[in-house]
N, C-alpha and C positions, 0 to 999 in steps of 0.2 A: 502494499501502499504506499501511496505518495505521504511524505513527514514533510511539515512547515517547520521550518528554523527561523531565528533572527542570525541578525549577521556576526552574533559572535560562534554559531551551532547550537546555542540551547532551542530546545522545543518550545512551541508557540501556545500555550493552550487560551482559546479565546471563550469568553460567556456571551451567550446569547443574549442577553438583557434582562433584569431582574424580573419583567411577565413572563418569558417563557415563548412571547412572543416575537422578538425584536427579531431586526433579519441585520445583516452585516454587508453594506456595501462598499465599494470602492469611492476613488473621488468622479468615477464617470456615473454610478449611478447603476454598475453592475453586481450583480449578489456575487458576493463572495462563498466559497463552498469552506471548509476548511478542514481536514480532518487532522487530529492531535498526532503525537508521537505516536511509533507504535512501541516505545519503553514502558508509555502508560499502562501496557498491560501486560508485560514480562511479570509483576508479580500480582499476585494473591490480592482481590476485593479493589481492584482498580478500573478504568474503562479506559479508552481513547474515542474522541465523539463532540460532538457539539454536547454542550449542556447550558444551565441555566437556575436562574434563584429565585423560588420561588414558597409561598407559605404553606407549611403541613396544615390539613385538619385535624388529623388524629397522628397518633404515637408511629412511626415509621423505623423499618429496622430496614441496613441494608438491603437493596437489590428490591426492594419490595414494588410492584407493578401499583402504578396509581392512575387516577382518570380525576379530571378537574372538576369540579362540583360548581353549580350557580352562584357560592359563595367567592371564587376566584382563587378557591384554594385545592391542595389535591391530596386527596382519598383514594385509601388501599380498592383496588381495583376489586369487583366481586364478578366471576363471569355466572354466577346464580342467578341474575337479573339483570335488563338491559340500562335500568335508572345508576347501577355502579359499575357501567362498561361506556365506553369504552376507553382500553391503555392507552397511556397516551405518552408516558412518560416513566422511569425507574429512580428510586432513590438511592443518591449514591451513596448513602450514609445513613446512622441512626439519626433519625431526626424528630424532636419531640411536640407534640401537638404546641399548634399555633408559634412554631417557630420559625427561623427563615433555616432553608438548607440548598445544596446544590442537586439540581435532577436533571436523568440523564435523557439524553433526547434522541428519539428515530437518526440512525445512520451513526450509530455507536457500537465498538465493541465494548463487550462487557465481562469481565472474566471473574468464578470464582470457586475456586481448587474444591467445594463439596459439591458443588454440580456432579453428574455422570451422566453428559447428554449422549445421545444415537449420533454420531460425528454426521450431519448432513440432513439431522428430522425438522421437521418443524416443530417450532415452538410455541404453546397455546398459550392464554390466561387461563386460569383457576377457577374452578368455584370454591378453592380456600383464596380468604380476602388476601390479595396482596403479592398469593403465589405464580409458580407459571409449572407448566408442565409440557410434556409432547404427549400424550394422551386426551386427544380431542373431549369436549364437557355433551354427554348426553342426554342428561336428563330435558323434563320436559320446561322449555320457554329459557333452555339455557342459552347462553352468547357463543357462538364458535370463535374465537379471533385470531388468527395468526399474529405473533408480534415480533417475529423474529426463527432462527434458523441457527444451529449448533454448528458453529465454525471449527469447534473441537470439543471434547470431551466435557473442556470447564470453561468453554470462552464460549458465549453467544451473538451473532448479530444482530443487533436491536435494530430490527424497520415493521414497526406493527401496522397493521392495515386499520385505517380509522373509520371503516363502516364498522357499523353494528349489523352482524350476520344474527337473526334471529330465525333459531331454526326449529324451537317450537317440539325438542326434543327427538330431533332425524339423528340419526348416527351415520356419517358417512366417512366410512374407511376406503382403502385401497391395499390391496397383497401385491402390489406389482402387476398385476395380470387382470384383476377384475374390480368395478368400483363398485362398493353393493350400499344402499340405501334402504335404511331399518327407521319405520316409526315407534313410538312407544307398542310396549306390549301387550295385545289384545283390542288395541284402533288399528284402524286402515288408514291410509294413506289417500287422499283428495285432491288431487289437480282440478280447481276452481272452487265458487260453489254457489254456483245453480242449483243445486238440490244433496239430495243424500241420499244414501244405497237404499234400493229397495231388495235386496238379498242379506243373505247372513254373511256379508262383509266382518270380518274379526278377529283378523290376523294382521300383524305389521308387515304379512307377506303380501297384502290385498291394497289392490289401485283401485279408484275410481276419478274416472274422468267425466266432466260435468257437461264440458263441451266438445266441440269437434274435434276429431284424434286423426291427421293427417300422417302414413307412414309412404316413404318415397320408396324402401328399400322389402326385402322380402319380408313378410311378414311369419313365424313359423308358431302356429297354437299347437301348444302339446297338450292341453287340456280338453275336454267339453266345450261349448260354446253354445248360447242360450241366449235368446234375444226377444225384445218384446217383455220384458216383464214377465216372461212365463219361466217355471220352476226348473231346478235339475231332475231328468227324470233319469230314474234307476235302469232302465231299459231301452234308452236310446243314447247313444253315443252324441251325437248334436242335436236342440232341440230351436228351430226356428219359427216364430208367431211373434204373438201382439197383434193388436186392432190398427188398423192405418182408414184412415180417411183421404182423399185423393182431394189434392190441390187445385188440383182444374187444370187449364193451359192444355190440352190434349182430348184425346179423342177415346181416350183408352185406360185402363187402370189395372197395375198388373202388383202383383202380391210382390214376385222378386224378378227381377230383370238381369237376364247375359244376356251382352252382345259385345263386338267388338268387329276384330279384324284377324284371322288367326291367318300368318303368312308360312307357308311350308318351303322347305327349303329343300336341296337336291339331297337324297336320303332318305329323305319321306316318304317312304311307298306302301308301304301295309296297309297306315290307313290314316286317314286325316280327321276328324269327328270335333263336335261342337263340345257336346258333353259327353263323357265316359266315366260309367260304372263298373266296377271288377270287385265288388266285397266276396270274399269268398267266409263262407258260414258253416262253421260247425256246430252238431247237435250234442247235445246230451246224452250218455248212453246209459238212459232212464228207463229205455223200452217203454216210452210214451207214444205216442199217436198225436204226428205234427198235425197242425189242417192243412197248412201246406208251404212252402218256402219260396220265394220268390227274390228277385233283384229289383225289382219295382212295381211297386205297391200303388194305385190311384183312387182313390175315394173322389164319388161326386161331389159338385161343390155346393153342397147345399145354400141353395139359393133361395133368400128369402123376397120374393116381388112381390113389390108395392104393384102401382100401374100402369107400369109397365109394359110394353109389346116384345116378348122374347122371343128371336125368329130364330135360332136354332140354341139348344142349349144341350150341351156335350162336358163327357167329364172327360176328352180329351179329343181336342180340334187340331186337326191341320191345316196347315192357310195354305202349303203348295207341294209340289213336288219339284225335284230338279229334272233336267231334259239334257245335262251336257255327258250324261254318262252311256255307256253301249248297252246299257241297262239299266232304266229309271223307275224309281216306285217313288210313293208315300212310304211305306212299309215296307221295308225289303225284309223276309224272313229266312236267315241261307240254313239255318237248319231245325227239326224237330216241325212236332203238328202245332196248327193251327186250332183252336177248340172256342167253340163259343157256349155259353147257357141262354143266351139268348135270339133274338130272332135277326136275320141279316135283310138287310134293305141293298141291292146291287144297283147302283147306276150306272150305266155303262158298261163296256166288255167283261167278260170275265174268262178270261185260262186258266187251263192247268197242268201240272206238270204228268208226268207219265203214268203218276200212281193214281189222276183224277181224282174224285169225291169220295170221301169214306160218308156214309148216314148212318149216324148208329140212335138206335129205336125211330125208324123215321114212326110218324102217325099217319093213322090208319094203313097199317104194312097189308091188312087184309082186304085192304081194297074195299071196302063195307059204307054201306052208303053216303056212295059219292052225289055231292050234289052240282049244282052251278054249271054253268059257262065251262066245257074244257077248254084247256090251251097247251099249244105243242109249244115244247122249248127243246132246242138244240145248244146241246153244248160241244164245243171242239176238246178235245181229249187229242193231245199230240199230234195233231195234226189232222184228226179222225172225228168227222162229224157225229156226235149221237142225241138222238129224236126222242123227247119224250114228254108224255101225255103228264097231266095235269089240272087237278079239280080243284075249288074255292072253297073245298070243303072243311070245317072243323073239326068234322067226327072223328 
């Protein structure tokens, strides 16, 4: 560090003004920054740096951290409350109450051989009045203020941040790999103040955001996802729900909307799909009968109809089919049978594969009580036309 000496080689010590706010300027009005001779910290209980004279508000011991009260005096700083913070100076020696003494100002090196700092580590204001510590306070409403760093095991560089950083009991730690933020045990952490939790958030590991949240990177969700104020279901991995009223501005309403552009690149030759579902399902070995297992279960929309006229109501509505492929279809079944339990209404041509149609338990198989006007139906099966006679009977 640079030292300042007089014409005889003696170190110069400069006091910064009796009120601890005076500045030092040269004849041109330029501020002078003075660092005291390094010899000042060659011995125990010494310091090297700027200082001032001021009045102690209470009895102080050497190197106790102090703040300035509204009475202009210096009192012991205590990180337990914002009213006794922030640290602004250190007592350079023992000073009795209401007496004047020298106080060490920011930018000083301070030596105390009883210290045993972790070199390079931050030093904080302590929750013990006047104390210093390398452990950040973690209590409710504690003030976390870095006041310097450990230059060596027994020397600190005193350079306090004068901002009052109230963390309300938050504990921020770093182990060199990750920074951990923890609140008070049993309380959740909330960002914003627009509301309180409607769920069972009751841990310092729980976080609530009352406003919008934007994530520009990848979002990893390792637990269950629940929306709309619904509850976690023990039999559902994710639960999407909630009430929603259209805001208008469009001629449509969606419960969930997925859109965008998917751009394939060279090598994407197996398939390109908008949404893929490929759950693996494992049953329990309990010799039970399971009603059905399916990849997709769709229920009816449970319409509560007002005075409106609904043109088409459907559980599944396909808007359009592609026409860019060698084979085009609105629904393409690559494998397996198609079975329906209800009526089938076909508008347009119908084609079949080599195996044709399989009718299971057709009505009126005995052709009894036929009535109505008969119709002839032609069905093309693998290029061969087949003719059937049908009646509109319900017998």
